[in-house]
N, C-alpha and C positions, 0 to 999 in steps of 0.2 A: 504492501501500500504507499501511494505519494501522499503527501498530505505539502500544501503550499500556502503560506501566511504570506499576505500583497503590502506594502505597506513600507513609505520610503523611514521610517524610524522613529512615526509617531508613540507616543503613550499609550495608545490605545491598540493600535500594531503591538509593541511590544507586550502588553496584558492580554490580546491574543493571542501569542507565539508560548505565552509562557501559559494557558489556560490551553491549548495543545499538550503542552509536554505530559501536563498533569492529565491529562484525557486517556492518551498513550500507556501513560502507565497506568491507572488506574482499569484499563478497560485489558491492559497485560498484552497487546498487538505489538505485532514490529511494524516498525511505519517508520521513512521517511520524510524526518520532517525539516525545512528548506524556506528559509524565511528569502523572499523575495524584494531587491526594493529597487529594484533599479526601472523609473516610473514608466520607459517605451515600453517593454517585459507585462508589466502590471495591466497598462491599456491595451495588451494583445487579449488578455481576456474578457475588455469588454467592461470593466469596473469603471464607474465615474466614482464611485466612493469608497477613501480605505475604512480601516483594512479589509482586506477579504479573503476568503479560506474557499483553499483549491484540495478538491479532494480527491483523483483517479484524473488529473485532466478535469474535472467536471469542478464548474465555480456554485458554492453550495450556498455563500452567505457572504453578503458587501453593505458597508454602511453604517455596520453599530459593533462590538461586543456583545458574544453569546455567554454564558457562561456557562462551568466548566459541565456540568450536565447536558446542556444543550451541544456544546461540542462533541459529546458522545454519544447523543444520539442521531450526527449527522453526519459522525465517524461509521458507526452501525449501519446506518441506513443505505451510506453510497461504498460500502467497502466490498 
């Protein structure tokens, strides 16, 4: 599983990245978590507001920071 956190380094982006790490640990799954900060790459996913969450190359969330519980639900739904 590949998970990408899209964001330029703002506080919300860092919070989402931390939430993803916690969710992956709690779910006990193997996942490659990558932080994408390049604005051109972020725009390539078609999101207009960061942070964004991409699971297996599908944008599943953008523009807000979900709870760890919601992140876990998104991971389960899209794995």
